[in-house]
C-alpha positions in Angstrom: -22.9 -1.3 -1.6 -21.8 2.3 -1.7 -18.6 3.3 0.2 -19.1 5.1 3.5 -15.8 6.9 3.0 -14.4 7.7 -0.4 -11.5 9.7 -1.7 -11.5 10.5 -5.4 -8.2 11.6 -6.9 -7.4 13.7 -3.9 -4.2 15.8 -3.9 -2.9 18.1 -1.2 -0.2 20.7 -1.8 1.5 23.0 0.7 3.8 25.7 -0.5 4.1 24.2 -4.0 5.0 20.9 -2.6 2.8 17.8 -3.1 2.1 15.9 0.1 -0.5 13.6 -1.2 -1.2 13.1 -4.9 -4.1 11.5 -6.7 -5.2 9.4 -3.7 -8.1 7.0 -4.3 -9.7 5.1 -1.5 -13.1 3.5 -0.7 -14.0 2.2 2.7 -17.2 0.2 3.1 -19.6 0.4 6.1 -18.3 -1.7 9.0 -14.8 -2.1 7.5 -11.5 -1.7 9.4 -8.9 0.1 7.3 -5.3 0.0 8.4 -3.0 2.7 7.3 0.8 2.3 7.5 3.9 4.0 6.1 7.1 5.9 7.0 6.9 8.9 9.3 6.1 12.3 7.7 4.5 10.8 4.6 1.0 12.1 5.2 -0.9 9.4 7.2 -2.3 11.9 9.7 -3.1 14.3 6.9 -5.2 11.6 5.3 -7.2 11.2 8.5 -7.7 15.0 8.7 -9.0 15.0 5.1 -11.6 12.3 6.0 -12.6 14.3 9.1 -13.0 17.5 7.1 -10.2 19.3 9.0 -8.2 19.9 5.8 -9.6 20.6 2.4 -7.9 18.9 -0.6 -6.1 21.0 -3.2 -7.9 19.0 -5.8 -10.2 15.9 -5.9 -13.1 15.0 -3.6 -13.6 13.6 -0.2 -17.0 12.0 0.2 -18.6 10.7 3.4 -21.9 8.9 3.1 -21.9 9.8 -0.6 -21.5 13.6 -0.2 -18.5 15.9 -0.2 -17.7 18.2 2.7 -18.0 21.2 0.4 -21.6 20.6 -0.7 -22.8 20.4 2.9 -24.2 23.3 4.9 -22.7 24.2 8.2 -25.6 22.5 10.0 -25.1 19.4 7.8 -21.4 19.3 8.6 -22.1 19.5 12.4 -24.5 16.6 12.1 -21.9 14.5 10.3 -19.1 15.5 12.7 -21.2 14.1 15.5 -21.1 10.8 13.7 -17.3 10.8 13.8 -14.9 10.3 16.6 -11.1 10.7 16.6 -8.3 9.6 18.8 -5.4 11.9 18.3 -1.8 10.6 18.3 -1.0 12.2 21.6 -4.5 11.8 23.0 -5.2 15.6 23.3 -6.8 15.2 26.7 -7.8 18.1 28.8 -5.2 18.2 31.6 -7.4 20.3 33.9 -10.3 17.9 33.7 -10.7 14.5 35.4 -11.1 11.3 33.3 -14.9 11.5 33.7 -15.0 15.2 32.9 -12.9 14.6 29.7 -15.6 12.3 28.4 -18.5 14.5 29.7 -17.2 17.6 27.9 -18.3 16.5 24.4 -21.6 15.2 25.7 -22.3 18.5 27.4 -21.4 20.5 24.4 -23.2 18.5 21.8 -26.2 16.8 23.4 -29.3 17.8 25.4 -28.7 15.1 27.9 -29.2 15.8 31.6 -26.2 15.9 33.9 -27.2 12.6 35.3 -27.4 11.1 31.8 -24.0 12.6 30.9 -22.5 11.1 34.0 -24.0 7.7 33.3 -22.7 7.7 29.7 -19.3 8.8 30.8 -19.1 6.0 33.4 -20.3 3.5 30.9 -17.4 4.3 28.5 -14.9 4.4 31.4 -16.1 1.0 32.3 -16.0 -0.2 28.6 -12.3 0.7 28.3 -11.5 -0.7 31.8 -10.6 2.4 33.7 -13.7 3.1 35.8 -11.6 3.2 38.9 -9.9 6.4 37.5 -13.0 8.5 37.0 -11.8 11.2 39.4 -8.2 11.2 38.5 -6.5 13.7 36.1 -4.6 12.6 32.9 -1.2 13.2 34.5 -2.2 10.9 37.3 -2.7 7.8 35.1 -0.3 5.7 32.9 0.2 6.1 29.2 -1.9 3.0 28.4 -4.7 4.4 30.6 -4.5 7.7 28.8 -4.9 5.9 25.5 -8.0 4.1 26.9 -9.4 7.5 28.1 -8.8 8.9 24.6 -10.7 6.0 23.1 -13.6 6.4 25.5 -13.8 10.1 24.7 -13.7 9.4 21.0 -16.7 7.0 21.4 -18.8 9.1 23.8 -21.1 10.4 21.1 -21.6 6.9 19.7 -19.9 7.7 16.3 -20.3 5.5 13.3 -16.9 6.4 12.0 -13.9 6.4 14.3 -10.4 7.6 13.3 -7.5 6.3 15.4 -4.1 8.1 14.9 -1.5 5.6 16.1 -3.4 4.3 19.2 -0.5 2.2 20.4 2.4 4.7 20.0 4.8 4.5 22.9 3.1 1.5 24.5 4.7 -1.8 25.4 3.7 -4.8 23.2 1.3 -6.3 25.7 -0.5 -3.1 26.3 -0.6 -2.4 22.6 -2.2 -5.7 21.9 -4.8 -5.1 24.6 -5.6 -1.6 23.1 -6.2 -3.1 19.7 -8.3 -5.8 21.1 -10.3 -3.1 22.9 -10.7 -1.1 19.7 -11.8 -4.2 17.8 -14.3 -5.2 20.5 -15.8 -1.7 20.7 -16.0 -1.6 16.9 -18.1 -4.8 16.8 -20.3 -3.6 19.7 -21.0 -0.2 18.1 -21.1 -1.5 14.5 -18.7 1.3 13.5 -16.3 1.8 10.6 -12.7 2.6 11.6 -9.5 3.8 10.2 -6.4 3.0 12.2 -2.9 4.4 11.7 -0.1 2.2 13.0 3.5 1.4 12.1 3.3 -1.8 14.2 2.6 -4.5 11.6 1.4 -6.9 14.3 -1.3 -4.5 15.3 -2.2 -3.7 11.7 -2.6 -7.4 11.0 -4.6 -7.7 14.2 -7.2 -5.1 13.3 -7.4 -4.5 9.6 -9.7 -5.9 7.0 -7.9 -3.9 4.3 -4.5 -2.1 4.4 -2.9 0.8 2.6 0.6 2.4 2.7 1.4 6.0 2.2 4.6 6.4 0.3 6.0 9.2 -1.8 2.7 11.2 -1.9 0.8 8.1 -3.0 -1.5 5.7 -1.3 -0.7 2.1 -2.2 -3.6 -0.2 -1.5 -2.1 -3.5 -0.5 -5.3 -5.4 0.2 -6.1 -7.9 3.0 -3.6 -9.0 5.6 -2.6 -12.0 3.5 -2.4 -10.0 0.3 -0.3 -7.4 2.1 2.2 -9.9 3.3 2.7 -11.0 -0.4 2.3 -7.6 -2.0 4.9 -7.3 -4.8 6.3 -3.8 -4.1 9.9 -3.3 -2.7 8.9 -0.4 -0.5 6.0 -2.3 1.0 8.1 -5.4 1.6 10.9 -3.4 3.2 8.4 -1.7 5.5 6.5 -4.7 6.7 9.7 -6.7 7.2 11.6 -3.8 8.8 14.6 -4.3 6.5 17.4 -1.8 6.8 18.2 -1.8 3.1 15.7 -0.9 0.4 14.0 2.0 -1.3 12.7 3.5 1.9 16.3 4.1 3.1 18.1 4.5 -0.2 18.4 8.3 0.1 19.0 8.5 3.9 22.3 8.9 5.6 23.8 5.6 6.8 24.8 7.3 10.0 21.4 7.3 11.6 
């Protein structure tokens, strides 16, 4: 089976500084890939590469076997409609209600009638458990509900690839677990392929088929959940165990 998402020796450099270097990754259709790693190492950048928002300095990013570069503008638009993204801080429209936030993408990208758009929006609000908030604005709902709304909006166009940038950031453990359960359930129902960034190892273990860690410009592929727990790399072990001492903190001030 050919990978749905593939990065071949991808490097990204900003101002003569390598951010990612020689990254190789293959994600199969229907797979859940969990991405972990210290802050500021390039996890969100990797998502943006997959989404075509950033071009690699070298190497290739292939989606469905083709690079972004070799696609026409029309082709790119068709592919983008197959992709959904939950941004780290949700990126909701403050001036639009919950229903309107979901309806916006449908109105811009489909030929559905207003009634059909409303029905789809209500369907996804119900799917993420916030149908009662359809007429509320983002600042009138809780952080957990905002995450659910962001997920609903990301799924509105029925994407086959969904990219989640830290979907449980800032949420309590119970809400975090529920959000990941929701993502897993919707993935199964929609038969989608997902990439999830999280530094909460319990949530990574809950959702991922395969796991990788971004560290010092590299992507370390650690394998399945069980393989990751036993992965023989000091930085990986320090990260998943949350140890204070190790290579991840060797060069940091002790007065944090």
